[in-house]
C-alpha positions, 0 to 999 in steps of 0.5 A: 500500500505504501509503495502505491502511494509513493508512486502516485506522489512521485507521478504528481510531482513529475507532472507538476515539474513538467508543466512548470518546465513547459510554461516557463519557456517565455517571460513577458517583459513589456507591452507597448500599446500605440507607442506607449510602453507599459511594464508587465506587473504580475498578470497585467500591465501598469496602467490602462491604455486609452484607445479609439473605437474602430482603429487598429492599434499596434501592440508590441510584445517584448519577452525573454526566452527562458527555454529553447522552444519551437513554433512559438506564436503570440495570440491576442484576444479581446475579452468579452467580444467574439471575432476580435483576435490576432495571431502572430507568425510562428517562430522559434525561441532560444533560451536567454534571448529577448524577442519583440513581436508586433501585432496590429489589433483591430478594435470594435467600432460599435459603441452604441450605448456609451461614449466609452467602454472598458475592455481588456486584451489577453496576450498569451505566448503559446507553443505546440508544447504548451502555454507560456506567459500570459498578461492582460492589457486594460483598455478604455475604448472611446469614441472619436470626438466627431465622426459620422457613419453612413449605415446604408444607401438605398435607391427607390428603383433598381434603374432610372430612365433618362429624363426621370428621377431617382430617390436616394435614401441615406441612413446616417449615424453619429459615431462621435462623442459630441453632437453632430450639428447642422449635418448635410447629405449631398449626392454627386454623379460627376459623369452626368454633372449632377450634384444635389444637396439635402439638409439632415439636421443635428444628431446626438451621440446617443438616443435621449429623451422620451418621458423626460423631454423631447426625443433626440436620436443618434441616427436618422434617414434623409431622402435626396431626389436626383433628376437624370438628364434626358440626354444621359447615355444608357449605362452604369454610373457611380454616385458619390454620397457625402455626409458632412458638417463643420467637423467631419466628412464621410463618403459612400458610393452607390451604383445606378443604372440609367436606361434609355427612355426608348428601351423596349420601344419598337420600330417595325416596317411592313415591307422594306422593298417596293417595286414601282414604275418611273414617276410613280410613288412607292409607299412604305409604312413604319409602325412606332410602338411606345412601350414606356410609361410616358409620352414620347415624341419622335422625329422621322428623318429620311436619308435618300439616295441620289436620284430618289426623292423621299418624303415623310407624311408625318415627320414629327409624331407623338406616341402616348405611353402604351400606344403606337402610331403609323408613319408613311414613307413616300419615295419617287424617281424619274429614272429607273434603278435600284435605290437603297435608302434609310429612315432615322427615328430620333428623339425630341432632343436629336438622339438617334433611337432607330434606323430602318433600311429600305430599297426602292426598285424603280422599273421602266417596264412597269411604266409602259405596262401601266400606260398600255393598260390605261389605253386598253381601258379607255378603248374598252370604255369607248366601245361600251359607250357606243354600244349603249348609245346604239341600244338606246337609239333602237329602243327609242325608235321602236317606241315611236313606231308603236305609237303610230300603229295605235292611232290607225282606224279600220272603219 
């Protein structure tokens, strides 16, 4: 029994000895936070570090290697907050050497309830064989005095038609310790030469008021209406959204899609090739269908070939939304030949929205045939007229003879 207890005690001493040996491979000497050096006293540094929310602070750890150890790393963790940690690269430690390693630690940005909060960062020297020295860095994270944040930028539509308008809804928050006074929001689209300004007002550092007085908030939303020029080319544009006052400025970007007001409109021709005679008229029809949501005015401009005259019966046509209109194109020529020509459909401001191509096939035989047909028709009409005249005379003559017979007497 005594031998068993002796063995257990010996084993426990061995484990304790091994643990102390493993954990003694490094000893933290100093911690430098944001350029301010602190001495390691027990498990903490002497004093608290004052830092600002949202910044990445440099933390330099200086330690002494007590035992030679492989694959050592420095691990930093923010106590009480998940997702905030940083680990250095792995390196070997030799006994008796002093080492310095730098870590850039990202601090939390969101301090909604307070203007400052107390935290601590745990710095631990670790290795595959165990855990070395560990120390806590007390922090007081405070907000910057003046700082605005754009939380979101939304537009009223997924796209905007040239000549229309789009609304930008900008959600803004005061992240500073002080009140954000006289805050403005401006939307710029440099490629279109657009700049539109809206006034937001004041934002408090935290939400206040309610039962004890008027409510004031640290965030708000402002709507900015932007008119897109009618001649804006279709495409994707970058909108710069600025929130600013006398103390701070913040910028966010939002892409908008500009479509042509004629997108979806149709321009259809019934027949693109016509054959007609010299001196005759070839007539072509173009149907303009407006599938947009507003009245559109189009100009129809012919581009005729040499030797061909092209006219438009209604060169300016207004087409209501969801409706269509028919435009007639009239071509004539005094010489035979094959004449390709085109007709441009333009917007009211001169933008070409469609081009229709046509062919006029002018044939001299078509003219002779027409003339001969006219002569034949004239002769036929003349013959019919003579026959009718003869029949009329005969009928009149017979009618006169019957009258004379009725007047005879046989007494």
